[in-house]
A tleap script that builds the chain and sets N, CA, C and O, in Angstrom:
source leaprc.protein.ff14SB
mol = sequence {
  NMET ILE GLN LEU ILE GLN TYR SER ASN ARG
  THR HIE ASN PHE LYS GLU LYS LEU THR PRO
  LEU GLU ALA HIE LYS GLN VAL ASN ASP ASN
  LEU ILE ASN TRP ILE ASP ILE GLU THR GLY
  ASP ARG ALA ILE VAL GLU GLU ILE ALA LYS
  LEU PHE ASP LEU HIE PRO LEU ILE VAL ASP
  ASP ILE LEU ASP VAL ASP GLN ILE PRO LYS
  PHE GLU GLY PHE GLU GLN TYR VAL PHE LEU
  SER ALA LYS MET LEU ARG TYR ASN HIE HIE
  THR HIE ALA ILE GLN GLN GLU GLN ILE SER
  ILE VAL LEU SER LYS ASN LEU ILE ILE THR
  PHE GLN GLU GLY MET PRO GLY ASP VAL PHE
  ASP LYS LEU ARG ASP GLY LEU PRO LEU PRO
  VAL CALA
}
set mol.1.N position { 0.842 -1.177 0.000 }
set mol.1.CA position { 0.000 0.000 0.000 }
set mol.1.C position { 0.888 1.241 0.000 }
set mol.1.O position { 1.903 1.287 0.695 }
set mol.2.N position { 0.508 2.226 -0.767 }
set mol.2.CA position { 1.243 3.488 -0.844 }
set mol.2.C position { 0.320 4.605 -0.367 }
set mol.2.O position { -0.788 4.785 -0.872 }
set mol.3.N position { 0.814 5.348 0.622 }
set mol.3.CA position { 0.091 6.496 1.154 }
set mol.3.C position { 0.912 7.743 0.879 }
set mol.3.O position { 2.142 7.696 0.844 }
set mol.4.N position { 0.222 8.855 0.686 }
set mol.4.CA position { 0.881 10.147 0.533 }
set mol.4.C position { 0.280 11.096 1.554 }
set mol.4.O position { -0.927 11.338 1.565 }
set mol.5.N position { 1.137 11.627 2.407 }
set mol.5.CA position { 0.729 12.646 3.365 }
set mol.5.C position { 1.473 13.915 2.979 }
set mol.5.O position { 2.700 13.929 2.875 }
set mol.6.N position { 0.704 14.981 2.770 }
set mol.6.CA position { 1.291 16.265 2.414 }
set mol.6.C position { 0.863 17.278 3.468 }
set mol.6.O position { -0.299 17.311 3.874 }
set mol.7.N position { 1.813 18.104 3.908 }
set mol.7.CA position { 1.449 19.061 4.940 }
set mol.7.C position { 2.343 20.294 4.891 }
set mol.7.O position { 3.433 20.296 4.318 }
set mol.8.N position { 1.828 21.324 5.515 }
set mol.8.CA position { 2.551 22.575 5.724 }
set mol.8.C position { 2.015 23.149 7.033 }
set mol.8.O position { 1.298 22.467 7.767 }
set mol.9.N position { 2.362 24.399 7.325 }
set mol.9.CA position { 1.834 25.039 8.528 }
set mol.9.C position { 0.329 25.246 8.459 }
set mol.9.O position { -0.333 25.376 9.489 }
set mol.10.N position { -0.215 25.275 7.238 }
set mol.10.CA position { -1.630 25.608 7.066 }
set mol.10.C position { -2.516 24.481 6.558 }
set mol.10.O position { -3.741 24.585 6.627 }
set mol.11.N position { -1.925 23.413 6.050 }
set mol.11.CA position { -2.760 22.390 5.419 }
set mol.11.C position { -2.219 20.990 5.677 }
set mol.11.O position { -1.062 20.802 6.053 }
set mol.12.N position { -3.079 20.039 5.464 }
set mol.12.CA position { -2.717 18.633 5.636 }
set mol.12.C position { -3.621 17.804 4.720 }
set mol.12.O position { -4.845 17.908 4.796 }
set mol.13.N position { -3.023 16.992 3.866 }
set mol.13.CA position { -3.777 16.125 2.956 }
set mol.13.C position { -3.286 14.698 3.105 }
set mol.13.O position { -2.099 14.460 3.329 }
set mol.14.N position { -4.190 13.762 2.982 }
set mol.14.CA position { -3.859 12.348 3.125 }
set mol.14.C position { -4.523 11.587 1.985 }
set mol.14.O position { -5.734 11.678 1.781 }
set mol.15.N position { -3.710 10.832 1.242 }
set mol.15.CA position { -4.232 10.016 0.146 }
set mol.15.C position { -3.663 8.620 0.304 }
set mol.15.O position { -2.494 8.464 0.655 }
set mol.16.N position { -4.468 7.611 0.050 }
set mol.16.CA position { -3.970 6.246 0.196 }
set mol.16.C position { -4.350 5.397 -0.997 }
set mol.16.O position { -5.140 5.794 -1.854 }
set mol.17.N position { -3.758 4.210 -1.024 }
set mol.17.CA position { -3.963 3.238 -2.101 }
set mol.17.C position { -3.577 3.822 -3.460 }
set mol.17.O position { -4.291 3.661 -4.450 }
set mol.18.N position { -2.436 4.500 -3.484 }
set mol.18.CA position { -1.934 5.093 -4.723 }
set mol.18.C position { -1.005 4.127 -5.436 }
set mol.18.O position { -0.435 3.226 -4.821 }
set mol.19.N position { -0.858 4.322 -6.722 }
set mol.19.CA position { 0.176 3.629 -7.481 }
set mol.19.C position { 1.448 4.465 -7.353 }
set mol.19.O position { 1.377 5.635 -6.979 }
set mol.20.N position { 2.598 3.890 -7.654 }
set mol.20.CA position { 3.817 4.705 -7.630 }
set mol.20.C position { 3.720 5.949 -8.520 }
set mol.20.O position { 4.156 7.030 -8.125 }
set mol.21.N position { 3.155 5.797 -9.709 }
set mol.21.CA position { 3.034 6.933 -10.626 }
set mol.21.C position { 2.104 8.013 -10.064 }
set mol.21.O position { 2.404 9.203 -10.161 }
set mol.22.N position { 0.984 7.600 -9.480 }
set mol.22.CA position { 0.063 8.571 -8.878 }
set mol.22.C position { 0.747 9.338 -7.744 }
set mol.22.O position { 0.600 10.555 -7.636 }
set mol.23.N position { 1.488 8.626 -6.906 }
set mol.23.CA position { 2.196 9.282 -5.806 }
set mol.23.C position { 3.204 10.289 -6.353 }
set mol.23.O position { 3.301 11.410 -5.855 }
set mol.24.N position { 3.950 9.887 -7.374 }
set mol.24.CA position { 4.955 10.770 -7.972 }
set mol.24.C position { 4.314 12.024 -8.560 }
set mol.24.O position { 4.810 13.131 -8.349 }
set mol.25.N position { 3.227 11.861 -9.288 }
set mol.25.CA position { 2.560 12.996 -9.931 }
set mol.25.C position { 1.976 13.977 -8.925 }
set mol.25.O position { 1.833 15.160 -9.233 }
set mol.26.N position { 1.635 13.505 -7.727 }
set mol.26.CA position { 0.974 14.363 -6.748 }
set mol.26.C position { 1.942 15.064 -5.794 }
set mol.26.O position { 1.511 15.840 -4.941 }
set mol.27.N position { 3.229 14.804 -5.928 }
set mol.27.CA position { 4.206 15.496 -5.091 }
set mol.27.C position { 4.141 16.990 -5.407 }
set mol.27.O position { 4.175 17.399 -6.567 }
set mol.28.N position { 4.048 17.794 -4.347 }
set mol.28.CA position { 3.927 19.241 -4.482 }
set mol.28.C position { 5.144 19.866 -3.801 }
set mol.28.O position { 5.332 19.695 -2.597 }
set mol.29.N position { 5.961 20.581 -4.554 }
set mol.29.CA position { 7.191 21.171 -4.015 }
set mol.29.C position { 6.934 22.253 -2.974 }
set mol.29.O position { 7.852 22.643 -2.253 }
set mol.30.N position { 5.688 22.747 -2.883 }
set mol.30.CA position { 5.347 23.772 -1.897 }
set mol.30.C position { 4.917 23.173 -0.560 }
set mol.30.O position { 4.629 23.908 0.385 }
set mol.31.N position { 4.873 21.831 -0.473 }
set mol.31.CA position { 4.480 21.137 0.743 }
set mol.31.C position { 5.548 20.129 1.127 }
set mol.31.O position { 6.403 19.783 0.312 }
set mol.32.N position { 5.501 19.659 2.362 }
set mol.32.CA position { 6.300 18.506 2.750 }
set mol.32.C position { 5.523 17.284 2.281 }
set mol.32.O position { 4.336 17.156 2.583 }
set mol.33.N position { 6.165 16.396 1.556 }
set mol.33.CA position { 5.518 15.209 0.996 }
set mol.33.C position { 6.119 13.968 1.647 }
set mol.33.O position { 7.333 13.768 1.621 }
set mol.34.N position { 5.270 13.147 2.223 }
set mol.34.CA position { 5.705 11.893 2.838 }
set mol.34.C position { 5.016 10.752 2.104 }
set mol.34.O position { 3.798 10.597 2.193 }
set mol.35.N position { 5.783 9.964 1.388 }
set mol.35.CA position { 5.262 8.789 0.702 }
set mol.35.C position { 5.645 7.583 1.551 }
set mol.35.O position { 6.827 7.279 1.716 }
set mol.36.N position { 4.645 6.906 2.084 }
set mol.36.CA position { 4.858 5.752 2.956 }
set mol.36.C position { 4.443 4.502 2.189 }
set mol.36.O position { 3.288 4.359 1.788 }
set mol.37.N position { 5.396 3.603 1.991 }
set mol.37.CA position { 5.181 2.405 1.185 }
set mol.37.C position { 5.317 1.184 2.075 }
set mol.37.O position { 6.363 0.967 2.686 }
set mol.38.N position { 4.267 0.395 2.148 }
set mol.38.CA position { 4.295 -0.836 2.945 }
set mol.38.C position { 4.197 -2.029 2.006 }
set mol.38.O position { 3.107 -2.513 1.702 }
set mol.39.N position { 5.361 -2.492 1.551 }
set mol.39.CA position { 5.394 -3.654 0.672 }
set mol.39.C position { 6.838 -4.104 0.488 }
set mol.39.O position { 7.778 -3.319 0.618 }
set mol.40.N position { 6.986 -5.363 0.187 }
set mol.40.CA position { 8.282 -5.893 -0.191 }
set mol.40.C position { 8.297 -6.276 -1.656 }
set mol.40.O position { 9.161 -7.035 -2.095 }
set mol.41.N position { 7.353 -5.758 -2.409 }
set mol.41.CA position { 7.202 -6.073 -3.830 }
set mol.41.C position { 8.292 -5.373 -4.637 }
set mol.41.O position { 8.318 -4.145 -4.723 }
set mol.42.N position { 9.180 -6.152 -5.220 }
set mol.42.CA position { 10.317 -5.605 -5.980 }
set mol.42.C position { 9.851 -4.652 -7.081 }
set mol.42.O position { 10.467 -3.603 -7.273 }
set mol.43.N position { 8.798 -4.982 -7.798 }
set mol.43.CA position { 8.350 -4.138 -8.911 }
set mol.43.C position { 7.946 -2.741 -8.421 }
set mol.43.O position { 8.246 -1.743 -9.077 }
set mol.44.N position { 7.275 -2.670 -7.283 }
set mol.44.CA position { 6.860 -1.374 -6.746 }
set mol.44.C position { 8.083 -0.578 -6.292 }
set mol.44.O position { 8.195 0.611 -6.587 }
set mol.45.N position { 8.988 -1.224 -5.583 }
set mol.45.CA position { 10.199 -0.541 -5.114 }
set mol.45.C position { 11.022 -0.053 -6.310 }
set mol.45.O position { 11.532 1.067 -6.288 }
set mol.46.N position { 11.153 -0.872 -7.341 }
set mol.46.CA position { 11.906 -0.461 -8.535 }
set mol.46.C position { 11.237 0.708 -9.246 }
set mol.46.O position { 11.920 1.613 -9.725 }
set mol.47.N position { 9.905 0.698 -9.321 }
set mol.47.CA position { 9.203 1.793 -9.995 }
set mol.47.C position { 9.373 3.102 -9.214 }
set mol.47.O position { 9.609 4.152 -9.810 }
set mol.48.N position { 9.255 3.040 -7.895 }
set mol.48.CA position { 9.474 4.240 -7.075 }
set mol.48.C position { 10.899 4.748 -7.278 }
set mol.48.O position { 11.112 5.949 -7.442 }
set mol.49.N position { 11.872 3.840 -7.269 }
set mol.49.CA position { 13.278 4.224 -7.452 }
set mol.49.C position { 13.480 4.917 -8.801 }
set mol.49.O position { 14.194 5.915 -8.896 }
set mol.50.N position { 12.850 4.380 -9.830 }
set mol.50.CA position { 12.984 4.978 -11.161 }
set mol.50.C position { 12.323 6.360 -11.211 }
set mol.50.O position { 12.905 7.310 -11.735 }
set mol.51.N position { 11.117 6.470 -10.671 }
set mol.51.CA position { 10.383 7.737 -10.713 }
set mol.51.C position { 11.093 8.842 -9.931 }
set mol.51.O position { 11.060 10.006 -10.332 }
set mol.52.N position { 11.735 8.481 -8.818 }
set mol.52.CA position { 12.381 9.474 -7.974 }
set mol.52.C position { 13.896 9.497 -8.140 }
set mol.52.O position { 14.605 10.108 -7.341 }
set mol.53.N position { 14.388 8.826 -9.182 }
set mol.53.CA position { 15.806 8.843 -9.546 }
set mol.53.C position { 16.701 8.413 -8.377 }
set mol.53.O position { 17.677 9.083 -8.041 }
set mol.54.N position { 16.340 7.279 -7.767 }
set mol.54.CA position { 17.130 6.723 -6.677 }
set mol.54.C position { 18.165 5.764 -7.249 }
set mol.54.O position { 17.912 5.089 -8.247 }
set mol.55.N position { 19.309 5.708 -6.624 }
set mol.55.CA position { 20.391 4.838 -7.069 }
set mol.55.C position { 19.913 3.386 -7.106 }
set mol.55.O position { 19.227 2.954 -6.179 }
set mol.56.N position { 20.254 2.617 -8.152 }
set mol.56.CA position { 19.788 1.226 -8.283 }
set mol.56.C position { 20.151 0.325 -7.097 }
set mol.56.O position { 19.401 -0.598 -6.778 }
set mol.57.N position { 21.273 0.574 -6.448 }
set mol.57.CA position { 21.646 -0.270 -5.312 }
set mol.57.C position { 20.735 -0.059 -4.105 }
set mol.57.O position { 20.668 -0.911 -3.219 }
set mol.58.N position { 20.036 1.074 -4.070 }
set mol.58.CA position { 19.089 1.309 -2.977 }
set mol.58.C position { 17.954 0.299 -3.020 }
set mol.58.O position { 17.466 -0.130 -1.974 }
set mol.59.N position { 17.531 -0.084 -4.216 }
set mol.59.CA position { 16.474 -1.102 -4.337 }
set mol.59.C position { 16.903 -2.380 -3.625 }
set mol.59.O position { 16.127 -2.960 -2.866 }
set mol.60.N position { 18.122 -2.815 -3.864 }
set mol.60.CA position { 18.626 -4.018 -3.195 }
set mol.60.C position { 18.688 -3.825 -1.684 }
set mol.60.O position { 18.358 -4.736 -0.926 }
set mol.61.N position { 19.111 -2.641 -1.244 }
set mol.61.CA position { 19.184 -2.375 0.193 }
set mol.61.C position { 17.797 -2.395 0.834 }
set mol.61.O position { 17.637 -2.884 1.953 }
set mol.62.N position { 16.813 -1.875 0.144 }
set mol.62.CA position { 15.446 -1.861 0.672 }
set mol.62.C position { 14.899 -3.278 0.774 }
set mol.62.O position { 14.246 -3.626 1.757 }
set mol.63.N position { 15.164 -4.087 -0.232 }
set mol.63.CA position { 14.592 -5.437 -0.279 }
set mol.63.C position { 15.373 -6.467 0.524 }
set mol.63.O position { 14.836 -7.527 0.848 }
set mol.64.N position { 16.631 -6.180 0.850 }
set mol.64.CA position { 17.431 -7.102 1.651 }
set mol.64.C position { 17.153 -6.839 3.130 }
set mol.64.O position { 17.833 -6.036 3.769 }
set mol.65.N position { 16.145 -7.525 3.663 }
set mol.65.CA position { 15.687 -7.266 5.024 }
set mol.65.C position { 16.603 -7.863 6.085 }
set mol.65.O position { 16.369 -7.663 7.277 }
set mol.66.N position { 17.631 -8.584 5.682 }
set mol.66.CA position { 18.552 -9.186 6.640 }
set mol.66.C position { 19.834 -8.380 6.822 }
set mol.66.O position { 20.730 -8.806 7.550 }
set mol.67.N position { 19.935 -7.225 6.174 }
set mol.67.CA position { 21.167 -6.452 6.273 }
set mol.67.C position { 21.222 -5.662 7.581 }
set mol.67.O position { 20.210 -5.469 8.255 }
set mol.68.N position { 22.422 -5.215 7.918 }
set mol.68.CA position { 22.607 -4.400 9.107 }
set mol.68.C position { 22.180 -2.961 8.800 }
set mol.68.O position { 22.099 -2.583 7.632 }
set mol.69.N position { 21.906 -2.155 9.831 }
set mol.69.CA position { 21.536 -0.754 9.588 }
set mol.69.C position { 22.594 -0.048 8.735 }
set mol.69.O position { 23.786 -0.343 8.812 }
set mol.70.N position { 22.112 0.892 7.921 }
set mol.70.CA position { 22.982 1.521 6.933 }
set mol.70.C position { 22.585 2.980 6.746 }
set mol.70.O position { 21.410 3.331 6.853 }
set mol.71.N position { 23.578 3.833 6.464 }
set mol.71.CA position { 23.342 5.235 6.132 }
set mol.71.C position { 24.254 5.604 4.974 }
set mol.71.O position { 25.452 5.320 5.000 }
set mol.72.N position { 23.677 6.242 3.950 }
set mol.72.CA position { 24.465 6.697 2.802 }
set mol.72.C position { 23.991 8.072 2.379 }
set mol.72.O position { 22.791 8.345 2.346 }
set mol.73.N position { 24.937 8.934 2.058 }
set mol.73.CA position { 24.604 10.253 1.548 }
set mol.73.C position { 24.817 10.311 0.044 }
set mol.73.O position { 25.838 9.852 -0.467 }
set mol.74.N position { 23.859 10.871 -0.649 }
set mol.74.CA position { 23.943 11.088 -2.089 }
set mol.74.C position { 23.798 12.586 -2.335 }
set mol.74.O position { 23.499 13.341 -1.410 }
set mol.75.N position { 24.007 13.015 -3.563 }
set mol.75.CA position { 23.960 14.445 -3.869 }
set mol.75.C position { 22.596 15.069 -3.569 }
set mol.75.O position { 22.531 16.167 -3.017 }
set mol.76.N position { 21.507 14.383 -3.925 }
set mol.76.CA position { 20.168 14.951 -3.786 }
set mol.76.C position { 19.371 14.426 -2.590 }
set mol.76.O position { 18.303 14.958 -2.286 }
set mol.77.N position { 19.871 13.392 -1.908 }
set mol.77.CA position { 19.110 12.796 -0.811 }
set mol.77.C position { 20.040 11.970 0.075 }
set mol.77.O position { 21.187 11.694 -0.277 }
set mol.78.N position { 19.515 11.589 1.219 }
set mol.78.CA position { 20.206 10.643 2.092 }
set mol.78.C position { 19.322 9.403 2.220 }
set mol.78.O position { 18.098 9.475 2.108 }
set mol.79.N position { 19.974 8.271 2.456 }
set mol.79.CA position { 19.281 6.987 2.589 }
set mol.79.C position { 19.719 6.337 3.887 }
set mol.79.O position { 20.902 6.337 4.226 }
set mol.80.N position { 18.757 5.785 4.608 }
set mol.80.CA position { 19.096 4.997 5.777 }
set mol.80.C position { 18.129 3.836 5.906 }
set mol.80.O position { 16.970 3.912 5.497 }
set mol.81.N position { 18.639 2.760 6.487 }
set mol.81.CA position { 17.796 1.615 6.794 }
set mol.81.C position { 18.115 1.181 8.215 }
set mol.81.O position { 19.253 1.290 8.672 }
set mol.82.N position { 17.100 0.690 8.901 }
set mol.82.CA position { 17.250 0.249 10.290 }
set mol.82.C position { 16.152 -0.766 10.583 }
set mol.82.O position { 15.312 -1.062 9.733 }
set mol.83.N position { 16.179 -1.283 11.784 }
set mol.83.CA position { 15.167 -2.253 12.209 }
set mol.83.C position { 14.199 -1.584 13.177 }
set mol.83.O position { 14.605 -0.853 14.081 }
set mol.84.N position { 12.913 -1.847 12.973 }
set mol.84.CA position { 11.890 -1.467 13.944 }
set mol.84.C position { 11.648 -2.706 14.798 }
set mol.84.O position { 11.430 -3.799 14.275 }
set mol.85.N position { 11.688 -2.529 16.086 }
set mol.85.CA position { 11.470 -3.652 16.994 }
set mol.85.C position { 10.162 -3.436 17.750 }
set mol.85.O position { 9.824 -2.316 18.132 }
set mol.86.N position { 9.439 -4.530 17.954 }
set mol.86.CA position { 8.229 -4.462 18.769 }
set mol.86.C position { 8.050 -5.776 19.505 }
set mol.86.O position { 8.454 -6.839 19.031 }
set mol.87.N position { 7.446 -5.680 20.651 }
set mol.87.CA position { 7.207 -6.861 21.467 }
set mol.87.C position { 5.831 -7.418 21.145 }
set mol.87.O position { 4.837 -6.694 21.199 }
set mol.88.N position { 5.769 -8.705 20.810 }
set mol.88.CA position { 4.502 -9.387 20.537 }
set mol.88.C position { 4.022 -10.024 21.838 }
set mol.88.O position { 4.623 -10.978 22.331 }
set mol.89.N position { 2.937 -9.490 22.387 }
set mol.89.CA position { 2.418 -9.962 23.665 }
set mol.89.C position { 1.831 -11.372 23.572 }
set mol.89.O position { 1.747 -12.068 24.584 }
set mol.90.N position { 1.431 -11.797 22.395 }
set mol.90.CA position { 0.856 -13.132 22.225 }
set mol.90.C position { 1.932 -14.221 22.195 }
set mol.90.O position { 1.770 -15.280 22.801 }
set mol.91.N position { 3.024 -13.951 21.488 }
set mol.91.CA position { 4.095 -14.951 21.369 }
set mol.91.C position { 5.232 -14.711 22.362 }
set mol.91.O position { 6.137 -15.535 22.498 }
set mol.92.N position { 5.170 -13.567 23.055 }
set mol.92.CA position { 6.229 -13.192 24.014 }
set mol.92.C position { 7.600 -13.160 23.337 }
set mol.92.O position { 8.599 -13.623 23.888 }
set mol.93.N position { 7.614 -12.613 22.153 }
set mol.93.CA position { 8.859 -12.520 21.386 }
set mol.93.C position { 8.994 -11.123 20.787 }
set mol.93.O position { 8.006 -10.417 20.587 }
set mol.94.N position { 10.213 -10.750 20.513 }
set mol.94.CA position { 10.474 -9.484 19.845 }
set mol.94.C position { 10.430 -9.728 18.341 }
set mol.94.O position { 11.086 -10.635 17.829 }
set mol.95.N position { 9.657 -8.915 17.647 }
set mol.95.CA position { 9.575 -8.999 16.184 }
set mol.95.C position { 10.354 -7.820 15.599 }
set mol.95.O position { 10.437 -6.751 16.203 }
set mol.96.N position { 10.908 -8.034 14.441 }
set mol.96.CA position { 11.617 -6.937 13.782 }
set mol.96.C position { 11.141 -6.778 12.355 }
set mol.96.O position { 10.752 -7.737 11.689 }
set mol.97.N position { 11.184 -5.548 11.915 }
set mol.97.CA position { 10.814 -5.214 10.545 }
set mol.97.C position { 11.784 -4.145 10.067 }
set mol.97.O position { 12.089 -3.199 10.794 }
set mol.98.N position { 12.261 -4.301 8.852 }
set mol.98.CA position { 13.175 -3.296 8.305 }
set mol.98.C position { 12.390 -2.082 7.840 }
set mol.98.O position { 11.302 -2.197 7.277 }
set mol.99.N position { 12.965 -0.928 8.088 }
set mol.99.CA position { 12.439 0.319 7.544 }
set mol.99.C position { 13.574 0.998 6.801 }
set mol.99.O position { 14.706 1.052 7.280 }
set mol.100.N position { 13.256 1.512 5.630 }
set mol.100.CA position { 14.228 2.266 4.841 }
set mol.100.C position { 13.640 3.643 4.597 }
set mol.100.O position { 12.441 3.785 4.358 }
set mol.101.N position { 14.492 4.656 4.658 }
set mol.101.CA position { 14.030 6.035 4.523 }
set mol.101.C position { 14.914 6.766 3.524 }
set mol.101.O position { 16.142 6.702 3.597 }
set mol.102.N position { 14.273 7.462 2.589 }
set mol.102.CA position { 14.943 8.368 1.662 }
set mol.102.C position { 14.464 9.763 2.032 }
set mol.102.O position { 13.262 10.020 2.094 }
set mol.103.N position { 15.406 10.658 2.275 }
set mol.103.CA position { 15.066 12.004 2.720 }
set mol.103.C position { 15.738 13.025 1.817 }
set mol.103.O position { 16.959 13.024 1.657 }
set mol.104.N position { 14.924 13.898 1.229 }
set mol.104.CA position { 15.452 14.995 0.424 }
set mol.104.C position { 14.617 16.233 0.727 }
set mol.104.O position { 13.734 16.198 1.584 }
set mol.105.N position { 14.893 17.303 0.036 }
set mol.105.CA position { 14.165 18.544 0.280 }
set mol.105.C position { 12.676 18.337 -0.011 }
set mol.105.O position { 12.303 17.979 -1.128 }
set mol.106.N position { 11.847 18.559 0.973 }
set mol.106.CA position { 10.387 18.466 0.869 }
set mol.106.C position { 9.862 17.079 0.530 }
set mol.106.O position { 8.691 16.944 0.174 }
set mol.107.N position { 10.698 16.038 0.630 }
set mol.107.CA position { 10.246 14.689 0.306 }
set mol.107.C position { 10.856 13.667 1.258 }
set mol.107.O position { 12.066 13.632 1.477 }
set mol.108.N position { 9.992 12.855 1.806 }
set mol.108.CA position { 10.391 11.718 2.633 }
set mol.108.C position { 9.712 10.498 2.025 }
set mol.108.O position { 8.499 10.506 1.812 }
set mol.109.N position { 10.475 9.461 1.746 }
set mol.109.CA position { 9.908 8.197 1.272 }
set mol.109.C position { 10.302 7.131 2.283 }
set mol.109.O position { 11.487 6.918 2.539 }
set mol.110.N position { 9.318 6.470 2.849 }
set mol.110.CA position { 9.587 5.389 3.791 }
set mol.110.C position { 9.127 4.077 3.179 }
set mol.110.O position { 8.062 3.995 2.567 }
set mol.111.N position { 9.948 3.060 3.355 }
set mol.111.CA position { 9.649 1.716 2.867 }
set mol.111.C position { 9.592 0.782 4.071 }
set mol.111.O position { 10.529 0.730 4.868 }
set mol.112.N position { 8.490 0.045 4.200 }
set mol.112.CA position { 8.331 -0.915 5.287 }
set mol.112.C position { 7.944 -2.250 4.692 }
set mol.112.O position { 7.376 -2.316 3.602 }
set mol.113.N position { 8.255 -3.314 5.415 }
set mol.113.CA position { 7.958 -4.658 4.926 }
set mol.113.C position { 6.465 -4.948 4.831 }
set mol.113.O position { 6.054 -5.782 4.025 }
set mol.114.N position { 5.654 -4.283 5.630 }
set mol.114.CA position { 4.209 -4.490 5.537 }
set mol.114.C position { 3.582 -5.178 6.729 }
set mol.114.O position { 2.429 -5.603 6.658 }
set mol.115.N position { 4.322 -5.299 7.835 }
set mol.115.CA position { 3.732 -5.858 9.046 }
set mol.115.C position { 2.711 -4.863 9.592 }
set mol.115.O position { 2.876 -3.656 9.417 }
set mol.116.N position { 1.660 -5.349 10.250 }
set mol.116.CA position { 0.660 -4.424 10.806 }
set mol.116.C position { 1.280 -3.497 11.848 }
set mol.116.O position { 2.079 -3.921 12.683 }
set mol.117.N position { 0.898 -2.237 11.780 }
set mol.117.CA position { 1.398 -1.260 12.736 }
set mol.117.C position { 2.851 -0.913 12.483 }
set mol.117.O position { 3.588 -1.696 11.884 }
set mol.118.N position { 3.267 0.266 12.943 }
set mol.118.CA position { 4.667 0.654 12.792 }
set mol.118.C position { 4.979 1.817 13.715 }
set mol.118.O position { 4.096 2.323 14.408 }
set mol.119.N position { 6.214 2.233 13.724 }
set mol.119.CA position { 6.649 3.314 14.600 }
set mol.119.C position { 6.044 4.661 14.207 }
set mol.119.O position { 6.114 5.613 14.985 }
set mol.120.N position { 5.465 4.757 13.039 }
set mol.120.CA position { 4.877 6.015 12.587 }
set mol.120.C position { 3.406 6.169 12.970 }
set mol.120.O position { 2.823 7.224 12.720 }
set mol.121.N position { 2.792 5.152 13.569 }
set mol.121.CA position { 1.370 5.235 13.927 }
set mol.121.C position { 1.080 6.449 14.806 }
set mol.121.O position { 0.127 7.182 14.543 }
set mol.122.N position { 1.876 6.670 15.834 }
set mol.122.CA position { 1.644 7.809 16.738 }
set mol.122.C position { 1.859 9.139 16.015 }
set mol.122.O position { 1.162 10.115 16.291 }
set mol.123.N position { 2.815 9.179 15.095 }
set mol.123.CA position { 3.041 10.388 14.312 }
set mol.123.C position { 1.814 10.695 13.448 }
set mol.123.O position { 1.338 11.830 13.414 }
set mol.124.N position { 1.310 9.671 12.749 }
set mol.124.CA position { 0.114 9.858 11.921 }
set mol.124.C position { -1.079 10.282 12.780 }
set mol.124.O position { -1.845 11.166 12.393 }
set mol.125.N position { -1.234 9.647 13.947 }
set mol.125.CA position { -2.350 9.971 14.835 }
set mol.125.C position { -2.276 11.414 15.326 }
set mol.125.O position { -3.306 12.019 15.623 }
set mol.126.N position { -1.071 11.968 15.414 }
set mol.126.CA position { -0.904 13.329 15.893 }
set mol.126.C position { -1.129 14.396 14.839 }
set mol.126.O position { -1.200 15.581 15.167 }
set mol.127.N position { -1.243 14.001 13.582 }
set mol.127.CA position { -1.482 14.970 12.525 }
set mol.127.C position { -2.931 15.427 12.574 }
set mol.127.O position { -3.798 14.656 12.987 }
set mol.128.N position { -3.218 16.648 12.169 }
set mol.128.CA position { -4.609 17.104 12.136 }
set mol.128.C position { -5.402 16.268 11.141 }
set mol.128.O position { -4.839 15.635 10.248 }
set mol.129.N position { -6.698 16.281 11.311 }
set mol.129.CA position { -7.550 15.540 10.388 }
set mol.129.C position { -7.345 16.050 8.977 }
set mol.129.O position { -7.108 17.240 8.772 }
set mol.130.N position { -7.436 15.141 7.983 }
set mol.130.CA position { -7.235 15.565 6.581 }
set mol.130.C position { -8.208 16.660 6.165 }
set mol.130.O position { -9.367 16.681 6.581 }
set mol.131.N position { -7.712 17.557 5.344 }
set mol.131.CA position { -8.546 18.610 4.786 }
set mol.131.C position { -9.310 18.041 3.607 }
set mol.131.O position { -8.726 17.380 2.748 }
set mol.132.N position { -10.595 18.289 3.558 }
set mol.132.CA position { -11.429 17.742 2.468 }
set mol.132.C position { -11.250 18.529 1.201 }
set mol.132.O position { -11.871 18.214 0.186 }
savepdb mol mol.pdb
quit
């Protein structure tokens, strides 16, 4: 699933179930744009990488969920990957999910494996209700 959250001091918009192309076309340079992608689908990750001119090796880093945390700086953006940890009260075990983040001027792209819930839930909950 691909979500786009756009915000500024005065506005907040939320769109979900977008295709990579729809998300790319709706990026507005006058707003902060957060594209949140919850999938391990190589085709979607590759399409996002192509649309946003991300280095080809980033696709491999996003999809390799067994790698150690990583940070790389590029001319137009920075890339980092890390593990999100959560405690499963039913199995009494710690679960992990990789998160990858691309950060550039007015654009944040987050990639998650697609497990239910994530570290951004509280951030999303704290945003004002979407503007109609």
